[in-house]
N, C-alpha and C positions, 0 to 999 in steps of 0.2 A: 647117404651123407650129403649135406648141402654143399654148395660151392661158393667160393668168394672170388670176386673179380676186382681188378684195378678200379679204385674209386668207390667201392662198396663201403658202407659204414661198418665200423668195428667198435663194439662195446668193450673197451679195455678194462681188464680186472685190476690193473695196477692203480694204486691210490693216486688220485688227482688227475688221471688221464681222461676218463669219461669217454664220450663218443669221439671217434677219430676215423680216418679213412685208410684203406689199404693203399700204400704208396708205391710198392713195386710188385711186378707180376711177370709171368712168362711173356716172351715176345712171339712165341709160335703156337701157343694153344689158346684158342678163343672160346668164350662162352657168350653167346648172343652179341657177338662183335666186340666184346671187351676182353682184355688179356686176363687169363686165369691166374689167380693167386696160388702159390705153392708153399709147402713147408719151407721155412727159411726166408720167405719174403718179409718185408718190413712195413709196418703201419706208420702213419704220419707222426705218432707220438713216440716212435722209436722201438715199440714192442715188436718182437719177432714172432711170426706164425710158427707154432711148435707142434700142431697136430693136423692131420689130414690124410687123405688117401695117398699112398706112396708113388703111384704112377697113373697116367691116363691111358686110355685105350689108344688115343692118337699117338702117343709116344711109343707105346708097346708095338703098335703096327709098324711104325717107322723102323724099329730095330728087329722086327720079325719075331718078337717074343709072344705076342698074343696067340698066334697060330701054334706055337710050341707049348702052350699051356703054362707058361711061366707067370 
């Protein structure tokens, strides 16, 4: 699954929106020094990201879930 980051382009499927940017993202998970976008983050056109992987290994390690196999 590909990843989106703050400022990455988003091709919005909503009529009239076209290309826009990811406007909100995580403050503690980085991908190549840019904040990682998550389900629930918002694009500049107002669209909400509704699909993606539900957790990152970074976050799971923080809570000790990765080692537990969750």
